[in-house]
Backbone as numpy.savetxt, mean C-alpha at the origin, in Angstrom:
# Nx Ny Nz CAx CAy CAz Cx Cy Cz
-15.22 8.60 -18.50 -13.73 9.31 -17.95 -13.00 9.67 -19.43
-12.45 10.76 -19.40 -11.57 11.35 -20.50 -10.41 10.51 -20.62
-9.91 10.16 -21.71 -8.65 9.30 -21.90 -7.52 10.11 -21.33
-7.49 11.29 -21.46 -6.08 12.03 -20.80 -6.35 12.02 -19.35
-7.34 12.30 -18.76 -7.46 12.06 -17.29 -7.08 10.40 -16.75
-7.45 9.55 -17.56 -7.21 8.24 -17.05 -5.69 7.88 -17.25
-5.11 8.52 -18.19 -3.57 8.49 -18.32 -2.97 9.05 -17.35
-3.32 10.39 -16.86 -2.75 10.99 -15.73 -2.94 10.26 -14.64
-3.98 9.46 -14.27 -3.97 8.83 -13.18 -3.32 7.36 -13.08
-3.02 6.88 -14.34 -2.03 5.57 -14.53 -0.62 6.20 -14.11
-0.41 7.47 -14.77 1.10 7.91 -14.50 1.29 8.30 -13.15
0.37 8.65 -12.03 0.28 8.74 -10.83 0.86 7.32 -10.15
-0.24 6.37 -10.58 0.01 5.15 -10.10 1.59 4.43 -10.37
1.90 4.90 -11.72 3.08 4.38 -12.26 4.19 4.87 -11.38
4.23 6.16 -11.31 5.31 7.06 -10.30 5.22 6.10 -8.80
4.21 6.06 -8.29 4.10 5.28 -7.02 4.76 4.13 -7.16
4.51 3.37 -8.14 5.29 1.73 -8.11 6.53 2.17 -8.30
7.17 3.00 -9.19 8.35 3.19 -9.38 9.21 3.31 -8.15
8.73 4.63 -7.41 9.47 5.10 -6.17 9.28 3.85 -5.06
8.23 3.22 -4.99 8.09 1.94 -3.87 9.15 0.95 -4.39
9.06 0.65 -5.69 10.27 -0.30 -6.01 11.75 0.06 -5.68
11.93 1.48 -5.91 13.34 2.11 -5.58 13.46 1.84 -4.16
12.58 2.21 -3.26 12.71 2.29 -1.77 12.81 0.81 -1.32
12.06 -0.17 -2.08 12.08 -1.65 -1.60 13.46 -2.10 -1.86
14.05 -1.63 -2.75 15.67 -2.09 -3.28 16.57 -1.47 -2.19
16.20 -0.23 -2.12 17.19 0.43 -1.22 17.06 -0.24 0.15
16.03 -0.64 0.85 15.84 -1.16 2.29 16.51 -2.51 2.01
16.54 -3.08 0.69 16.86 -4.55 0.66 18.70 -4.43 0.72
19.13 -3.32 0.25 20.56 -3.21 0.07 21.16 -2.84 1.49
20.28 -1.93 2.11 20.85 -1.54 3.59 20.47 -2.78 4.67
19.48 -3.29 4.50 18.94 -4.30 5.41 18.42 -5.56 4.88
19.36 -6.46 4.34 19.30 -7.70 3.55 18.17 -8.40 4.30
18.04 -8.61 5.57 17.43 -9.58 6.16 15.91 -9.20 6.44
15.48 -8.06 5.90 14.29 -7.63 5.89 13.65 -7.01 4.70
13.28 -7.79 3.67 12.64 -7.37 2.66 11.18 -6.69 2.66
11.40 -5.60 2.06 9.91 -4.72 2.12 9.13 -4.97 0.80
7.97 -5.50 0.71 7.29 -5.63 -0.49 7.11 -4.42 -1.14
7.33 -4.16 -2.25 7.04 -2.72 -3.08 5.52 -2.48 -3.02
4.55 -3.60 -2.88 3.03 -3.19 -2.89 2.90 -2.59 -1.69
3.30 -3.02 -0.31 3.05 -2.54 0.96 3.76 -1.17 0.81
4.93 -0.96 0.46 5.36 0.55 0.55 4.38 1.31 -0.55
4.06 1.03 -1.61 3.19 1.50 -2.17 1.62 2.23 -1.60
1.24 1.07 -0.96 0.07 1.43 -0.48 0.17 2.36 0.68
1.32 2.35 1.48 1.75 3.36 2.38 1.88 4.82 1.97
2.63 4.71 0.58 2.99 6.00 0.02 1.50 6.52 -0.63
0.55 5.73 -1.22 -0.56 6.25 -1.56 -1.55 6.94 -0.34
-1.59 6.10 0.69 -2.25 6.49 1.72 -1.83 7.81 2.32
-0.45 7.90 2.38 0.21 9.15 2.99 -0.09 10.55 1.87
-0.08 10.20 0.51 -0.38 10.99 -0.30 -1.74 11.47 -0.20
-2.65 10.62 -0.23 -4.07 11.07 -0.10 -4.46 11.76 1.52
-3.74 11.24 2.39 -4.27 11.98 3.67 -3.46 13.21 3.75
-2.46 13.45 3.32 -1.92 14.99 3.33 -2.23 15.61 1.98
-3.29 15.22 1.45 -3.82 15.89 0.22 -2.74 16.46 -0.86
-1.80 15.79 -0.98 -0.75 15.83 -2.00 -1.40 15.41 -3.48
-2.18 14.28 -3.25 -2.87 13.59 -4.23 -4.34 13.57 -3.87
-5.13 14.16 -4.55 -6.50 14.19 -4.46 -7.30 12.77 -4.97
-8.37 12.43 -4.12 -8.97 11.22 -4.57 -9.46 11.12 -5.98
-9.80 12.47 -6.43 -10.42 12.54 -7.81 -9.06 12.20 -8.99
-7.98 12.32 -8.37 -6.89 12.15 -9.50 -6.55 10.64 -9.50
-7.14 9.76 -8.50 -6.83 8.26 -8.76 -8.00 7.63 -8.65
-9.11 8.20 -8.55 -10.40 7.29 -8.38 -10.84 6.45 -9.59
-10.73 6.99 -10.57 -10.89 6.23 -12.11 -10.30 5.02 -12.09
-8.75 4.92 -11.90 -7.86 3.99 -12.08 -8.13 2.82 -10.95
-8.40 3.48 -9.84 -8.70 2.67 -8.56 -10.06 1.71 -8.74
-11.08 2.29 -9.07 -12.27 1.58 -9.59 -11.95 0.52 -10.58
-11.19 0.85 -11.56 -10.98 0.00 -12.64 -10.12 -1.13 -12.12
-9.04 -0.84 -11.27 -8.39 -2.10 -10.82 -9.07 -2.80 -9.88
-9.95 -2.54 -9.12 -11.04 -3.13 -8.32 -11.93 -4.14 -9.26
-12.30 -3.55 -10.54 -13.10 -4.52 -11.20 -12.31 -5.48 -11.88
-11.09 -5.36 -12.14 -10.28 -6.46 -12.55 -9.35 -7.28 -11.85
-9.57 -7.12 -10.50 -8.87 -7.93 -9.49 -8.80 -9.30 -9.53
-10.09 -9.88 -10.01 -10.03 -11.30 -10.20 -8.97 -11.80 -11.19
-8.98 -10.95 -12.17 -7.95 -11.42 -13.34 -6.61 -11.33 -13.00
-6.33 -10.62 -11.88 -4.76 -10.57 -11.45 -4.46 -11.98 -10.71
-5.46 -12.57 -10.18 -5.21 -13.67 -9.50 -5.14 -15.11 -10.30
-5.36 -14.73 -11.64 -5.48 -16.03 -12.39 -4.08 -16.53 -12.66
-3.09 -15.79 -12.68 -1.75 -16.72 -12.81 -1.37 -17.27 -11.66
-1.79 -16.69 -10.62 -1.22 -17.37 -9.24 -2.13 -18.66 -9.02
-3.31 -18.73 -9.70 -3.95 -19.83 -9.58 -3.63 -20.88 -10.45
-3.23 -20.58 -11.64 -2.64 -21.49 -12.53 -1.27 -22.08 -12.04
-0.48 -21.19 -11.71 0.92 -21.65 -10.85 0.58 -22.51 -9.76
-0.38 -22.37 -8.88 -0.68 -23.25 -7.83 -1.21 -24.55 -8.36
-2.04 -24.75 -9.31 -2.44 -25.95 -9.83 -1.22 -26.84 -10.55
-0.26 -26.14 -10.97 0.80 -26.89 -11.69 1.67 -27.55 -10.40
1.55 -27.07 -9.22 2.47 -27.31 -8.05 1.73 -28.42 -6.99
0.79 -29.09 -7.45 0.11 -29.89 -6.55 0.67 -30.87 -6.01
1.73 -31.36 -6.20 2.44 -32.27 -5.66 3.54 -31.71 -4.39
3.72 -30.35 -4.69 4.34 -29.77 -3.57 3.44 -29.51 -2.35
2.22 -29.14 -2.91 1.06 -28.70 -2.01 0.71 -30.08 -0.99
0.67 -31.24 -1.87 0.45 -32.30 -1.32 1.44 -32.77 0.00
2.77 -32.59 -0.53 3.78 -32.89 0.38 4.08 -32.12 1.64
3.62 -30.60 1.24 4.16 -29.72 2.29 3.08 -28.72 2.59
1.71 -29.07 2.25 0.49 -28.32 2.30 0.54 -27.45 3.67
0.35 -28.55 4.69 0.27 -27.71 6.18 1.32 -26.55 6.29
2.29 -26.79 6.06 3.41 -25.74 6.28 3.37 -24.60 5.54
2.93 -24.73 4.28 2.68 -23.60 3.34 1.51 -22.80 3.93
0.60 -23.52 4.39 -0.75 -22.78 4.95 -0.51 -22.20 6.25
0.39 -22.54 6.98 0.48 -21.87 8.18 1.45 -20.54 7.95
2.51 -20.89 7.11 3.46 -19.71 6.70 2.28 -18.59 6.00
1.66 -18.70 5.04 0.60 -17.97 4.43 -0.25 -17.15 5.56
-0.78 -18.03 6.58 -1.63 -17.42 7.33 -0.89 -16.47 8.36
0.13 -16.91 8.94 1.05 -16.22 9.80 1.44 -14.81 8.93
2.09 -14.83 7.69 2.53 -13.64 6.98 1.42 -12.96 6.64
0.37 -13.30 6.40 -1.03 -12.55 6.34 -1.34 -11.90 7.22
-1.28 -12.51 8.52 -1.54 -11.74 9.79 -0.61 -10.65 10.21
0.81 -10.94 9.91 1.98 -10.00 10.27 1.61 -8.82 9.17
1.27 -8.94 8.03 1.03 -7.86 6.98 -0.20 -7.09 7.41
-1.32 -7.54 7.85 -2.34 -6.87 8.34 -2.12 -5.96 9.66
-1.35 -6.67 10.57 -0.93 -5.91 12.10 0.24 -4.73 11.41
1.01 -5.07 10.49 1.87 -4.02 10.30 1.25 -2.89 9.51
0.34 -3.17 8.52 -0.44 -2.09 7.88 -1.42 -1.22 8.75
-2.04 -2.02 9.61 -2.74 -1.53 10.76 -2.00 -0.58 11.67
-0.77 -0.96 12.08 0.23 -0.24 12.93 0.55 1.23 12.35
0.97 1.14 11.02 1.44 2.25 10.39 0.00 3.13 10.10
-0.99 2.74 9.80 -2.27 3.44 9.65 -2.54 4.28 11.17
-2.25 3.31 12.02 -2.69 3.94 13.63 -1.68 5.07 13.70
-0.52 4.91 13.67 0.64 5.81 13.64 0.40 7.09 12.89
0.01 6.97 11.67 -0.34 7.97 10.78 -1.41 8.75 11.27
-2.36 8.09 11.63 -3.70 8.91 12.01 -3.19 9.63 13.36
-2.27 9.06 14.39 -2.10 9.75 15.51 -1.15 10.77 15.38
-0.39 10.81 14.18 0.61 12.04 13.89 -0.49 12.89 13.18
-1.49 12.62 12.56 -2.43 13.86 11.89 -3.00 14.37 13.04
-3.75 13.53 14.12 -4.44 14.28 15.32 -3.50 15.12 15.94
-2.31 14.73 16.02 -1.15 15.56 16.80 -1.05 16.79 15.85
-0.71 16.90 14.67 -0.58 17.88 13.82 -1.84 19.02 13.79
-2.97 18.28 13.73 -4.14 19.10 13.66 -4.37 19.81 15.31
-3.91 19.23 16.43 -4.18 19.64 17.66 -3.14 21.04 17.83
-1.97 20.71 17.29 -1.11 21.78 17.38 -1.45 23.09 16.50
-1.98 22.66 15.50 -2.49 23.96 14.68 -3.52 24.80 15.45
-4.28 23.94 16.01 -5.63 24.47 16.83 -5.19 25.00 17.76
-4.08 24.56 18.45 -3.65 25.11 19.78 -2.89 26.47 19.33
-2.03 26.44 18.31 -1.28 27.52 17.83 -2.27 28.81 17.42
-3.27 28.59 16.63 -4.29 29.30 16.25 -5.14 29.99 17.48
-5.21 29.38 18.57 -6.01 29.95 19.62 -5.20 30.92 20.36
-3.80 30.50 20.53 -2.83 31.38 21.04 -2.65 32.73 20.26
-2.66 32.55 18.87 -2.58 33.94 18.10 -3.96 34.52 18.41
-5.07 33.92 18.39 -6.22 34.89 18.50 -6.27 35.72 20.11
-5.65 35.02 21.00 -5.65 35.54 22.40 -4.78 36.61 22.44
-3.59 36.63 21.62 -2.65 37.83 21.67 -3.32 39.03 21.15
């Protein structure tokens, strides 16, 4: 992959991360009791951009593949931090596991719900376009 193409792809991801962080802060100021993780907002934004063909898959494919290749490195700091807190895990491990499982399920359900909603909206838009094109052909 060319260096300039890779830099453009990283810039796309950078803009998505910046905008998702700004949206997260805005939501946090408007509704303090409901924090929105910027990563989730970024995933939704990237999905929308790809679905609406504002960003083409080729424009983010190289960096995406790179991130998938190094994903295990991203979890190393978390693993090290976990090992340094073994006393907390020993005292409150069951509670932590319950919170992690419940929050993970909530995140999956929320993401699935948003994806389902976006798919339904896309189907509705496509159906409306087909219906309007049929009406134009009949006239």
